[in-house]
C-alpha positions as CSV (number, residue, x, y, z in Angstrom):
1,X,-16.7,-2.9,-31.9
2,X,-20.0,-5.7,-32.9
3,X,-19.7,-8.9,-34.7
4,X,-22.0,-11.6,-35.3
5,X,-25.2,-9.7,-33.5
6,X,-23.1,-8.3,-30.7
7,X,-21.7,-5.5,-29.1
8,X,-18.1,-6.0,-27.9
9,X,-16.3,-3.3,-25.3
10,X,-12.9,-3.9,-25.6
11,X,-9.7,-2.4,-23.6
12,X,-7.7,-0.3,-25.3
13,X,-4.0,-1.9,-23.0
14,X,-4.7,-4.7,-24.1
15,X,-7.7,-5.4,-26.5
16,X,-9.4,-8.1,-23.7
17,X,-13.3,-7.7,-24.0
18,X,-14.0,-6.1,-20.5
19,X,-18.2,-6.0,-21.3
20,X,-20.2,-7.1,-24.4
21,X,-24.1,-7.1,-25.0
22,X,-26.6,-9.1,-27.6
23,X,-28.3,-7.0,-30.1
24,X,-30.8,-7.2,-32.8
25,X,-29.1,-5.9,-35.9
26,X,-25.7,-5.6,-36.3
27,X,-25.8,-1.8,-37.8
28,X,-25.8,0.8,-35.6
29,X,-25.1,4.6,-36.0
30,X,-21.7,6.3,-34.2
31,X,-20.8,5.7,-31.0
32,X,-20.2,9.1,-28.7
33,X,-18.2,9.0,-25.1
34,X,-19.8,10.0,-22.0
35,X,-18.2,10.0,-18.9
36,X,-16.9,6.6,-18.1
37,X,-19.1,5.4,-20.9
38,X,-19.6,4.3,-24.4
39,X,-23.3,5.3,-25.9
40,X,-24.4,2.7,-29.2
41,X,-27.7,4.0,-30.8
42,X,-28.7,1.3,-32.8
43,X,-30.7,1.9,-36.0
44,X,-33.8,-0.2,-34.4
45,X,-34.2,2.7,-31.7
46,X,-32.4,1.1,-29.0
47,X,-29.7,2.8,-27.0
48,X,-27.3,1.0,-25.4
49,X,-24.5,1.9,-22.7
50,X,-21.2,-0.3,-22.0
51,X,-20.1,-0.9,-19.2
52,X,-23.0,-1.2,-17.9
53,X,-23.9,1.2,-15.0
54,X,-24.6,-0.6,-11.8
55,X,-27.7,1.3,-11.0
56,X,-29.6,-0.7,-13.9
57,X,-29.9,-4.3,-15.0
58,X,-29.9,-4.0,-18.6
59,X,-27.5,-2.2,-20.7
60,X,-29.9,-1.1,-23.0
61,X,-31.4,1.8,-21.0
62,X,-34.0,3.4,-24.0
63,X,-36.0,2.5,-26.8
64,X,-36.3,5.3,-29.4
65,X,-39.0,3.6,-31.2
66,X,-38.1,5.1,-34.3
67,X,-35.1,4.9,-36.4
68,X,-31.8,6.5,-34.8
69,X,-29.1,7.3,-37.5
70,X,-27.1,9.2,-35.4
71,X,-25.1,9.4,-32.1
72,X,-26.7,12.1,-29.0
73,X,-25.9,15.5,-28.7
74,X,-24.2,15.3,-24.8
75,X,-25.4,18.3,-23.1
76,X,-23.6,18.1,-19.3
77,X,-25.0,15.5,-17.5
78,X,-27.1,14.4,-19.8
79,X,-27.8,13.1,-23.2
80,X,-30.1,14.3,-26.1
81,X,-31.8,12.1,-28.7
82,X,-34.1,12.3,-31.8
83,X,-35.8,9.5,-33.7
84,X,-36.7,9.8,-37.5
85,X,-40.3,9.6,-35.6
86,X,-40.3,13.0,-34.4
87,X,-39.4,12.0,-30.5
88,X,-37.0,13.9,-28.9
89,X,-35.6,12.4,-25.5
90,X,-33.5,14.1,-22.7
91,X,-32.0,11.4,-20.9
92,X,-28.8,10.1,-18.7
93,X,-26.9,7.4,-18.7
94,X,-29.2,4.6,-16.6
95,X,-32.2,5.6,-19.1
96,X,-33.6,8.3,-16.9
97,X,-35.7,10.5,-19.0
98,X,-35.6,14.1,-18.3
99,X,-37.8,15.3,-20.6
100,X,-39.5,13.3,-23.7
101,X,-41.0,15.8,-26.6
102,X,-42.7,15.1,-30.0
103,X,-41.3,17.5,-32.5
104,X,-43.4,18.9,-35.9
105,X,-42.0,16.3,-38.3
106,X,-39.3,13.4,-38.2
107,X,-35.4,14.9,-36.7
108,X,-33.9,13.8,-39.5
109,X,-29.9,14.6,-37.6
110,X,-28.1,15.0,-34.6
111,X,-28.5,17.6,-32.2
112,X,-25.9,20.7,-31.7
113,X,-25.7,22.0,-27.9
114,X,-25.0,25.5,-27.9
115,X,-25.1,26.7,-24.4
116,X,-28.4,26.9,-22.7
117,X,-30.2,26.0,-26.1
118,X,-30.2,23.0,-28.6
119,X,-30.7,23.0,-32.2
120,X,-32.9,20.2,-33.6
121,X,-32.8,19.9,-37.2
122,X,-36.5,18.7,-38.2
123,X,-37.2,17.3,-41.6
124,X,-40.9,17.0,-43.0
125,X,-42.9,14.1,-44.5
126,X,-45.6,13.7,-47.3
127,X,-44.9,17.8,-48.5
128,X,-45.5,19.3,-44.7
129,X,-44.1,22.3,-44.1
130,X,-42.3,21.4,-40.7
131,X,-38.9,21.4,-42.4
132,X,-36.3,23.8,-40.2
133,X,-34.2,24.2,-37.7
134,X,-35.8,24.1,-34.0
135,X,-34.3,26.4,-31.2
136,X,-35.9,24.7,-27.5
137,X,-34.3,25.1,-24.5
138,X,-32.1,22.4,-23.0
139,X,-33.5,22.2,-19.8
140,X,-37.1,22.1,-20.3
141,X,-37.6,21.0,-24.3
142,X,-39.5,24.1,-24.9
143,X,-39.8,25.6,-28.7
144,X,-38.3,28.6,-28.7
145,X,-38.3,29.9,-32.1
146,X,-37.7,27.5,-35.8
147,X,-35.5,29.2,-39.2
148,X,-37.7,27.4,-41.3
149,X,-36.0,25.9,-44.6
150,X,-37.5,24.1,-47.9
151,X,-36.1,20.8,-47.7
152,X,-37.0,17.1,-46.7
153,X,-34.0,16.5,-45.6
154,X,-31.9,18.9,-42.7
155,X,-28.8,18.2,-41.7
156,X,-27.2,18.7,-38.2
157,X,-26.7,21.9,-37.9
158,X,-22.9,23.7,-36.9
159,X,-22.4,26.8,-35.2
160,X,-18.6,29.0,-35.5
161,X,-18.2,32.7,-35.6
162,X,-21.1,33.7,-34.2
163,X,-23.1,32.4,-37.0
164,X,-25.5,29.1,-37.7
165,X,-24.3,27.3,-40.6
166,X,-26.5,24.1,-41.6
167,X,-27.2,22.6,-44.8
168,X,-30.4,20.7,-46.3
169,X,-32.0,19.1,-49.1
170,X,-31.3,15.8,-51.0
171,X,-30.2,13.2,-48.2
172,X,-28.5,11.2,-51.0
173,X,-27.3,13.4,-54.0
174,X,-24.9,15.8,-52.5
175,X,-25.3,18.6,-55.7
176,X,-29.2,19.0,-54.2
177,X,-28.3,20.6,-51.7
178,X,-27.9,23.7,-50.2
179,X,-25.4,25.3,-47.5
180,X,-27.0,28.8,-45.5
181,X,-25.7,30.9,-43.1
182,X,-27.5,32.6,-40.4
183,X,-26.4,35.6,-38.2
184,X,-25.6,39.5,-38.7
185,X,-23.3,40.0,-42.4
186,X,-20.0,41.8,-41.9
187,X,-20.4,45.5,-42.7
188,X,-18.6,46.5,-46.4
189,X,-16.8,48.9,-44.9
190,X,-15.3,47.0,-42.6
191,X,-13.6,44.0,-44.4
192,X,-10.0,44.4,-44.8
193,X,-8.1,45.5,-48.1
194,X,-5.0,46.4,-49.3
195,X,-3.3,47.9,-52.4
196,X,0.1,46.8,-53.3
197,X,3.0,48.2,-55.8
198,X,6.0,46.6,-57.3
199,X,4.5,43.1,-56.2
200,X,4.9,41.5,-59.5
201,X,8.6,41.9,-60.7
202,X,11.0,40.1,-62.4
203,X,14.8,40.0,-60.5
204,X,18.2,38.5,-61.8
205,X,19.9,36.8,-59.2
206,X,24.0,35.4,-59.7
207,X,24.6,31.8,-59.3
208,X,24.1,30.6,-55.8
209,X,23.5,34.3,-54.1
210,X,20.3,36.3,-53.2
211,X,19.3,39.9,-53.8
212,X,16.8,42.1,-52.2
213,X,13.6,43.3,-53.6
214,X,11.3,45.9,-51.8
215,X,7.1,46.1,-51.8
216,X,5.1,49.0,-50.9
217,X,1.8,47.9,-49.1
218,X,-0.7,50.2,-47.8
219,X,-4.0,49.8,-45.6
220,X,-7.0,50.9,-47.6
221,X,-9.4,49.3,-45.9
222,X,-11.4,50.9,-42.6
223,X,-9.9,48.5,-39.9
224,X,-6.2,47.6,-39.1
225,X,-4.6,45.0,-40.5
226,X,-2.7,42.4,-38.5
227,X,-0.7,40.7,-42.0
228,X,1.3,37.2,-41.6
229,X,3.6,36.3,-44.7
230,X,4.1,32.6,-45.9
231,X,7.6,31.9,-47.7
232,X,8.7,29.9,-50.5
233,X,12.4,28.3,-51.0
234,X,13.4,31.5,-53.4
235,X,10.9,34.5,-51.6
236,X,11.2,34.9,-48.0
237,X,10.5,38.4,-45.3
238,X,12.6,39.8,-43.3
239,X,9.8,40.1,-40.8
240,X,7.2,37.3,-40.3
241,X,4.2,39.6,-39.0
242,X,3.4,43.3,-39.4
243,X,0.4,45.5,-38.1
244,X,-1.0,48.3,-40.4
245,X,-3.3,51.0,-39.2
246,X,-6.3,52.4,-41.7
247,X,-4.1,55.0,-44.4
248,X,-0.7,53.4,-43.3
249,X,1.9,52.3,-45.6
250,X,4.6,49.6,-45.1
251,X,7.9,48.6,-47.4
252,X,8.5,44.8,-47.4
253,X,11.9,43.9,-47.6
254,X,11.6,40.6,-49.8
255,X,14.8,38.5,-49.9
256,X,14.9,36.5,-53.3
257,X,17.7,34.1,-53.4
258,X,19.0,31.0,-56.0
259,X,20.1,28.6,-53.5
260,X,21.9,25.9,-55.1
261,X,19.7,25.4,-57.9
262,X,20.5,25.2,-61.4
263,X,20.8,28.6,-63.8
264,X,17.7,29.3,-65.8
265,X,13.6,30.7,-64.7
266,X,11.5,30.0,-61.8
267,X,8.4,31.3,-60.0
268,X,8.5,32.6,-56.3
269,X,5.5,34.1,-54.5
270,X,4.5,35.1,-50.7
271,X,1.3,34.9,-49.8
272,X,-0.1,37.8,-47.5
273,X,-2.5,37.0,-44.8
274,X,-4.4,38.7,-43.0
275,X,-6.3,37.7,-39.0
276,X,-9.6,39.6,-38.1
277,X,-11.0,38.9,-35.3
278,X,-14.8,38.3,-36.7
279,X,-13.6,36.8,-40.2
280,X,-11.0,35.1,-38.8
281,X,-7.9,34.4,-41.5
282,X,-8.6,35.3,-44.5
283,X,-5.7,36.4,-48.0
284,X,-5.1,39.8,-48.5
285,X,-2.6,39.8,-51.9
286,X,0.1,37.9,-53.6
287,X,3.8,39.1,-53.9
288,X,5.0,37.1,-57.5
289,X,8.3,37.1,-58.6
290,X,9.7,35.8,-61.9
291,X,13.4,34.9,-61.0
292,X,16.5,34.1,-63.3
293,X,19.3,32.7,-61.9
294,X,22.0,33.8,-64.1
295,X,24.7,31.1,-65.1
296,X,27.8,30.1,-62.6
297,X,30.8,32.3,-63.1
298,X,34.3,30.7,-63.6
299,X,36.0,28.6,-60.6
300,X,38.8,30.4,-59.3
301,X,42.0,29.2,-60.0
302,X,45.4,29.4,-57.8
303,X,49.0,27.5,-59.2
304,X,51.5,27.1,-56.9
305,X,55.6,26.6,-57.0
306,X,57.6,25.9,-54.1
307,X,54.5,24.5,-52.2
308,X,56.3,21.7,-51.1
309,X,60.2,21.7,-49.0
310,X,62.6,19.9,-46.2
311,X,64.0,22.4,-43.6
312,X,66.3,21.1,-40.7
313,X,66.8,23.1,-37.9
314,X,68.4,23.5,-34.9
315,X,66.6,23.5,-31.7
316,X,64.4,26.8,-31.3
317,X,65.6,27.7,-34.7
318,X,63.8,29.5,-37.6
319,X,63.8,29.7,-41.3
320,X,62.1,31.9,-44.3
321,X,61.3,29.6,-47.8
322,X,59.8,31.4,-50.7
323,X,56.6,30.0,-52.3
324,X,55.4,31.2,-55.5
325,X,51.3,32.2,-55.5
326,X,50.3,33.0,-59.4
327,X,46.4,33.6,-60.3
328,X,46.1,31.1,-63.0
329,X,42.3,31.7,-63.6
330,X,39.6,34.0,-64.6
331,X,37.9,35.7,-61.6
332,X,39.9,37.6,-58.9
333,X,41.5,36.1,-55.8
334,X,41.2,37.2,-52.2
335,X,43.6,34.9,-50.2
336,X,43.9,34.2,-46.7
337,X,45.8,31.2,-44.8
338,X,45.6,29.1,-41.7
339,X,48.9,28.7,-40.2
340,X,50.0,25.7,-37.5
341,X,53.1,25.4,-35.2
342,X,55.0,24.6,-37.3
343,X,54.5,27.3,-40.7
344,X,53.3,30.7,-40.6
345,X,53.1,33.1,-43.7
346,X,54.6,36.7,-43.8
347,X,51.5,38.4,-44.7
348,X,47.4,37.2,-43.2
349,X,45.6,38.1,-46.7
350,X,46.6,38.5,-50.3
351,X,44.2,40.2,-53.1
352,X,45.5,38.8,-56.7
353,X,44.5,39.5,-60.0
354,X,44.1,37.7,-63.1
355,X,47.6,36.2,-64.2
356,X,49.3,37.9,-61.3
357,X,51.9,36.5,-59.1
358,X,53.4,36.9,-55.2
359,X,56.0,35.2,-53.7
360,X,55.1,34.2,-50.1
361,X,57.7,34.1,-47.3
362,X,56.7,31.1,-45.3
363,X,58.2,31.1,-41.3
364,X,59.5,27.7,-40.3
365,X,59.7,27.5,-37.2
366,X,60.8,25.2,-34.7
367,X,59.6,26.3,-31.3
368,X,60.2,24.8,-28.5
369,X,59.4,21.1,-30.1
370,X,61.8,18.5,-28.6
371,X,64.3,17.4,-30.8
372,X,62.7,14.7,-34.3
373,X,60.4,15.0,-36.9
374,X,57.4,17.0,-37.8
375,X,55.3,17.5,-40.6
376,X,54.0,21.3,-41.3
377,X,50.8,22.7,-43.4
378,X,49.4,26.0,-44.8
379,X,46.3,26.2,-46.3
380,X,45.5,28.7,-49.3
381,X,42.4,29.7,-48.6
382,X,40.5,32.0,-51.5
383,X,36.6,34.3,-50.3
384,X,34.4,34.3,-53.0
385,X,31.3,35.9,-53.3
386,X,29.9,33.4,-56.0
387,X,31.5,30.2,-54.6
388,X,32.6,31.5,-50.7
389,X,35.1,29.8,-48.8
390,X,37.3,27.5,-50.5
391,X,41.1,25.7,-50.5
392,X,42.9,26.4,-53.6
393,X,46.3,25.5,-52.8
394,X,48.4,23.7,-50.0
395,X,52.2,24.5,-48.9
396,X,53.5,21.9,-46.6
397,X,57.5,20.7,-45.3
398,X,58.5,18.1,-43.6
399,X,61.3,19.9,-40.7
400,X,63.6,18.3,-38.7
401,X,64.3,19.5,-35.7
402,X,67.9,18.8,-34.2
403,X,69.0,18.2,-30.5
404,X,70.8,20.5,-28.1
405,X,73.7,19.0,-26.1
406,X,71.8,19.6,-22.6
407,X,70.1,17.6,-20.1
408,X,66.3,16.6,-20.7
409,X,63.4,18.3,-18.7
410,X,62.4,16.2,-16.0
411,X,59.4,14.2,-15.8
412,X,56.4,14.9,-14.0
413,X,53.2,13.7,-12.5
414,X,55.5,10.6,-10.3
415,X,52.4,8.8,-8.4
416,X,53.1,5.3,-5.8
417,X,50.9,3.2,-5.4
418,X,50.4,-0.1,-3.5
419,X,48.9,-2.8,-5.9
420,X,48.2,-6.4,-3.4
421,X,51.7,-7.2,-3.8
422,X,53.7,-4.3,-5.6
423,X,54.2,-0.8,-5.9
424,X,53.0,0.6,-9.4
425,X,55.1,3.5,-10.1
426,X,54.2,5.9,-12.9
427,X,54.9,9.1,-14.3
428,X,54.4,11.2,-17.3
429,X,57.1,12.5,-19.9
430,X,58.3,15.9,-19.9
431,X,55.8,18.0,-22.3
432,X,59.1,19.8,-23.7
433,X,62.5,18.5,-23.8
434,X,65.7,19.9,-25.9
435,X,67.2,16.3,-25.9
436,X,65.9,12.5,-27.0
437,X,64.4,10.8,-24.2
438,X,66.2,7.1,-24.3
439,X,65.0,5.7,-21.0
440,X,64.4,7.0,-17.5
441,X,65.6,5.6,-14.2
442,X,63.7,5.2,-11.3
443,X,65.0,5.9,-7.6
444,X,63.7,4.1,-3.8
445,X,64.0,5.7,-0.5
446,X,63.2,3.6,2.6
447,X,61.0,5.4,5.2
448,X,62.5,8.7,4.4
449,X,64.5,10.6,2.1
450,X,67.3,11.4,4.2
451,X,68.1,8.2,3.5
452,X,70.8,7.3,0.5
453,X,68.1,6.9,-1.9
454,X,69.0,3.4,-4.8
455,X,67.9,2.6,-8.4
456,X,65.1,0.2,-8.3
457,X,66.3,-1.4,-11.2
458,X,67.6,-0.7,-14.7
459,X,66.4,1.8,-17.1
460,X,63.0,1.8,-18.5
461,X,61.7,3.1,-21.7
462,X,58.3,3.0,-20.4
463,X,55.8,5.4,-18.5
464,X,55.8,3.1,-15.3
465,X,57.5,0.0,-12.6
466,X,56.3,-2.6,-10.6
467,X,58.8,-2.9,-7.7
468,X,58.0,-6.0,-5.6
469,X,61.0,-5.8,-3.1
470,X,59.0,-4.4,-0.5
471,X,58.2,-5.4,2.9
472,X,55.0,-4.9,4.7
473,X,54.5,-1.6,7.5
474,X,57.4,0.1,5.5
475,X,57.6,3.4,3.8
476,X,59.0,4.3,0.5
477,X,59.5,6.9,-1.5
478,X,60.2,7.4,-5.2
479,X,61.0,10.0,-8.0
480,X,62.0,9.8,-11.5
481,X,65.1,10.8,-13.8
482,X,65.0,10.8,-17.3
483,X,68.2,9.7,-19.5
484,X,68.7,11.6,-23.1
485,X,70.4,10.2,-25.8
486,X,73.1,12.4,-25.1
487,X,73.6,10.5,-21.6
488,X,72.4,13.5,-19.4
489,X,70.3,13.2,-16.7
490,X,67.4,15.6,-16.3
491,X,66.8,16.8,-12.5
492,X,64.3,14.5,-10.4
493,X,60.5,14.3,-10.6
494,X,58.5,15.3,-8.1
495,X,58.6,12.7,-5.2
496,X,55.5,10.1,-4.2
497,X,55.4,8.2,-1.1
498,X,53.4,5.1,-0.4
499,X,53.0,3.0,2.7
500,X,52.9,-0.7,2.4
501,X,49.7,-2.4,4.8
502,X,51.0,-4.5,7.6
503,X,50.2,-8.2,6.7
504,X,48.4,-9.8,9.1
505,X,47.8,-14.0,8.1
506,X,44.8,-16.1,9.9
507,X,45.9,-17.4,12.9
508,X,47.2,-20.8,12.8
509,X,45.7,-24.5,14.5
510,X,43.1,-22.8,16.7
511,X,41.7,-25.3,19.3
512,X,38.6,-25.6,21.9
513,X,38.7,-27.5,25.0
514,X,36.2,-27.6,27.6
515,X,37.3,-27.3,31.5
516,X,35.6,-28.7,34.1
517,X,31.6,-29.5,35.6
518,X,28.6,-27.9,35.5
519,X,29.8,-24.5,35.2
520,X,32.5,-25.1,32.5
521,X,35.1,-22.9,31.0
522,X,36.1,-23.3,27.2
523,X,40.1,-22.1,26.7
524,X,41.3,-21.0,23.1
525,X,44.6,-21.7,22.4
526,X,46.0,-20.9,18.3
527,X,49.8,-20.3,17.2
528,X,50.9,-17.3,15.6
529,X,54.1,-16.4,14.1
530,X,54.5,-12.7,14.7
531,X,53.6,-9.8,17.6
532,X,49.9,-9.3,17.1
533,X,46.9,-7.9,19.0
534,X,43.8,-10.5,19.3
535,X,40.1,-10.4,19.3
536,X,38.1,-12.8,20.0
537,X,34.4,-12.6,19.0
538,X,31.6,-15.0,20.4
539,X,28.6,-15.9,17.9
540,X,29.5,-12.8,16.1
541,X,30.0,-10.4,19.2
542,X,33.4,-9.4,20.8
543,X,34.6,-10.9,24.7
544,X,37.8,-9.9,24.8
545,X,41.2,-9.0,23.8
546,X,44.9,-10.7,24.4
547,X,48.7,-10.2,23.4
548,X,48.8,-14.0,24.2
549,X,48.1,-16.7,22.2
550,X,45.2,-18.3,24.4
551,X,41.6,-17.2,26.0
552,X,39.4,-18.0,29.0
553,X,36.0,-17.9,28.2
554,X,34.5,-18.3,31.9
555,X,31.2,-18.2,31.3
556,X,29.8,-19.8,28.1
557,X,26.4,-21.0,27.6
558,X,24.5,-24.0,27.4
559,X,23.8,-24.1,23.7
560,X,26.1,-23.8,20.7
561,X,29.1,-21.9,20.5
562,X,31.2,-20.1,17.6
563,X,35.0,-18.9,18.5
564,X,36.4,-16.8,16.4
565,X,39.6,-15.0,16.5
566,X,40.8,-12.1,14.5
567,X,44.8,-11.1,14.3
568,X,45.2,-7.1,14.9
569,X,48.1,-4.3,14.7
570,X,47.9,-0.7,13.9
571,X,44.6,-0.7,13.0
572,X,44.2,-3.2,10.5
573,X,42.4,-6.5,10.9
574,X,43.5,-9.9,9.3
575,X,40.8,-12.8,8.4
576,X,39.3,-14.0,11.2
577,X,39.8,-18.3,12.3
578,X,36.9,-19.9,13.9
579,X,36.0,-23.2,15.7
580,X,32.7,-24.2,17.4
581,X,32.1,-25.9,20.7
582,X,28.6,-26.9,21.9
583,X,27.2,-26.6,25.2
584,X,23.8,-27.7,24.4
585,X,22.4,-30.2,27.5
586,X,20.8,-33.5,26.5
587,X,17.3,-33.5,26.6
588,X,15.4,-35.4,29.8
589,X,13.3,-38.1,28.9
590,X,9.8,-37.5,30.4
591,X,8.7,-40.3,32.7
592,X,4.8,-41.8,32.7
593,X,1.8,-40.4,35.3
594,X,1.8,-42.5,38.6
595,X,-1.3,-43.7,40.5
596,X,-3.9,-42.0,38.2
597,X,-7.5,-42.1,39.7
598,X,-11.1,-41.0,38.7
599,X,-14.0,-39.7,40.9
600,X,-17.3,-39.5,39.8
601,X,-18.9,-36.1,42.1
602,X,-22.5,-35.2,42.2
603,X,-25.8,-36.1,41.1
604,X,-27.5,-35.6,37.7
605,X,-24.8,-33.9,35.7
606,X,-22.0,-35.5,37.3
607,X,-18.2,-34.2,37.2
608,X,-15.0,-36.2,36.4
609,X,-12.2,-35.7,38.9
610,X,-8.9,-36.8,37.3
611,X,-6.0,-37.0,40.1
612,X,-2.4,-38.3,39.8
613,X,1.1,-37.6,40.9
614,X,4.4,-37.4,39.0
615,X,8.1,-36.1,39.3
616,X,10.1,-34.9,37.0
617,X,13.5,-36.1,36.7
618,X,15.1,-32.6,36.3
619,X,13.3,-30.9,38.8
620,X,11.8,-28.3,35.9
621,X,8.3,-27.6,35.4
622,X,6.3,-29.9,33.6
623,X,2.3,-29.5,31.9
624,X,0.2,-32.5,31.2
625,X,-2.6,-33.1,28.3
626,X,-5.8,-34.9,28.8
627,X,-7.9,-36.5,26.3
628,X,-11.2,-38.1,26.3
629,X,-11.8,-41.0,24.3
630,X,-8.5,-40.1,21.4
631,X,-9.5,-36.5,21.2
632,X,-7.6,-33.7,23.7
633,X,-9.8,-31.5,26.3
634,X,-7.2,-29.9,28.3
635,X,-3.9,-28.6,29.8
636,X,-2.9,-28.3,33.0
637,X,0.5,-28.0,35.0
638,X,-1.7,-28.8,38.1
639,X,-1.8,-32.6,39.2
640,X,-5.7,-32.5,38.9
641,X,-7.8,-31.8,36.0
642,X,-11.9,-31.8,36.7
643,X,-14.3,-32.8,33.1
644,X,-17.0,-31.3,34.0
645,X,-19.5,-32.6,30.8
646,X,-18.3,-35.9,30.5
647,X,-20.5,-37.8,28.5
648,X,-22.7,-40.8,29.1
649,X,-20.8,-43.8,27.6
650,X,-18.1,-45.6,28.5
651,X,-15.3,-42.9,28.5
652,X,-11.4,-43.3,28.9
653,X,-9.2,-40.6,30.1
654,X,-5.6,-40.4,29.2
655,X,-3.1,-37.9,30.4
656,X,0.6,-37.1,29.2
657,X,3.3,-35.4,30.9
658,X,4.4,-32.1,28.2
659,X,7.9,-30.4,28.1
660,X,9.0,-28.7,25.2
661,X,8.2,-30.7,22.0
662,X,8.7,-34.3,24.0
663,X,6.1,-36.1,25.3
664,X,5.9,-39.0,28.2
665,X,4.0,-42.2,27.8
666,X,0.4,-42.4,28.1
667,X,-1.7,-43.3,31.9
668,X,-5.3,-44.7,31.2
669,X,-8.8,-45.0,33.6
670,X,-11.7,-46.2,32.7
671,X,-14.8,-44.4,33.5
672,X,-18.3,-46.3,32.7
673,X,-21.5,-43.5,32.7
674,X,-23.6,-45.7,30.5
675,X,-26.1,-46.7,33.0
676,X,-24.3,-51.0,33.6
677,X,-24.0,-52.5,36.7
678,X,-22.2,-51.7,40.0
679,X,-22.7,-48.6,42.7
680,X,-20.0,-47.7,44.2
681,X,-20.8,-44.7,47.0
682,X,-20.7,-40.9,46.2
683,X,-17.0,-39.8,45.6
684,X,-15.7,-43.4,44.8
685,X,-12.7,-44.0,43.3
686,X,-11.9,-45.8,40.7
687,X,-8.1,-47.2,40.0
688,X,-6.1,-46.4,37.0
689,X,-6.6,-49.8,35.2
690,X,-8.1,-50.3,31.6
691,X,-11.8,-52.4,34.0
692,X,-14.5,-50.6,33.6
693,X,-15.4,-48.3,37.0
694,X,-19.5,-47.7,37.2
695,X,-21.4,-44.8,38.2
696,X,-23.0,-44.2,41.9
697,X,-26.8,-43.6,40.0
698,X,-29.2,-45.8,38.4
């Protein structure tokens, strides 16, 4: 986008500016997308590329030297652009010119690339005879031919259907323009032609109904036809497409539909279109219909008598009830019925003329339903050509089914599940029963079904029961019995078993004692109220098991120890209890350096040799850090150190003993190499002190 004499290139993801360029004017021609760039052509003749290619130093890659009001044409990896000064240039995104030509007149619009050639619109100035479309080679810019046009302004040429289309004339008043087409005209004998019979008709259609009409189509031309048909809300075809050879006839079946429209007059159309490889899509004809939707017919009506009744039946019993049906409307009725488990008619369909009646026998069937109260429904439905299927009446009945003096059916799907502190027993009610059920009794066996089963509690009316009187490690079996209102018990349900997991609490009063010196031992002890195997872990690793309430670790490490004791039984592990013991030895302090001395060795570039004595308090290996004038110059594990490049000045050497992160006290020795007084003999030793030591040279 351009604003305030600047072009901004923004990202399509977040709208942030990714590149920009300052311009001379605010107006510019259309932008073209080329590779990964946007190419801007300014009216002042500048060509700008954003983002700036890495091969150039400036986004302005070209100056056309004349007005350009249109974007460049893309030819593969290059661009072609002309100006009103008649300059035509082929270049790439870096501004490198492939060829540069001067056309006979001003280039008045954008060029069109067509394969290996470029179509260039050229106008005229001062009545010069230069106007036309020039065909040039895209590779070299050589003019192959031109199509002369009598106009001052020529617009961009377009190529379609193997023909050239170009508009030319006045640049402002479009009414003073001419559109010309160049190419081979179609052969008159090849123009598709049809003749139709009955393609303009009147149709009377019943309300919300439809009818069919036939239209004959003849191919009277010389070419094959591939016809398609477009429908509207009133007219539609049974097929979407048909092919027709010259001289052939096709009978088109058309559905004329009233839909949901009100009675009245309407017009429908079907457009017949042919698709030709040379001429494209072309309309060949129209089928037109004057549609008269007739008045709405009378609605069907049905009157019923005794269509609601109360019935009492024994279990599994049946009875017939009579319902009177009467056609109280003006149209024929074609009735059928939708049944349910309780009500069904003695016939499936009935036809009634206006004024006719029929006594329908309805079977009321208790079937295998449980004793109780039920409601039956029977829908009376009419099928009409105008109104379709429609419910005209309803037969309903309140049905009471009496119970029999027999035991209820047993429950099923009994399940027993352990739920943390109780057993949940659940079951499903019988799917059918001849006796009303008033409750359920749950029976329990301990360990085996050969034990004498006993009820777990009082009779319940829900479909689940929670048993809390259980012991861990035991297996229980349950079944359920239904109790009828008549006091009779059902057979037992299926048996459900459950095993209560072992309950292992953590050990109590876990203690740890360290026994002995040197190679010490750790003795663990604890309390537990039931027999169990105990697993002992040290820092997360198993080190042993025991059936006793104590355990001895004979090889504890010299570090922090965490012992955890877990009770186990029959594959079950209880929660762990932990105790910590710290056997980490106390750190030994490091002593000072003893007998630190310094010797100056050699002439000229002398060396300083430091020696000392040290005795470790715990007989462990100790390192030494050497500092010169407060700066560390080395470390060693020996009792000596040589400084090969001592500075010629007063030097203070400091030696520390160190181990891990601990450091002992410092020891110092002074060596003065600045050339002061004193001439110790070569190889002379300087004792550890803060007094200066002098070199043996002057």
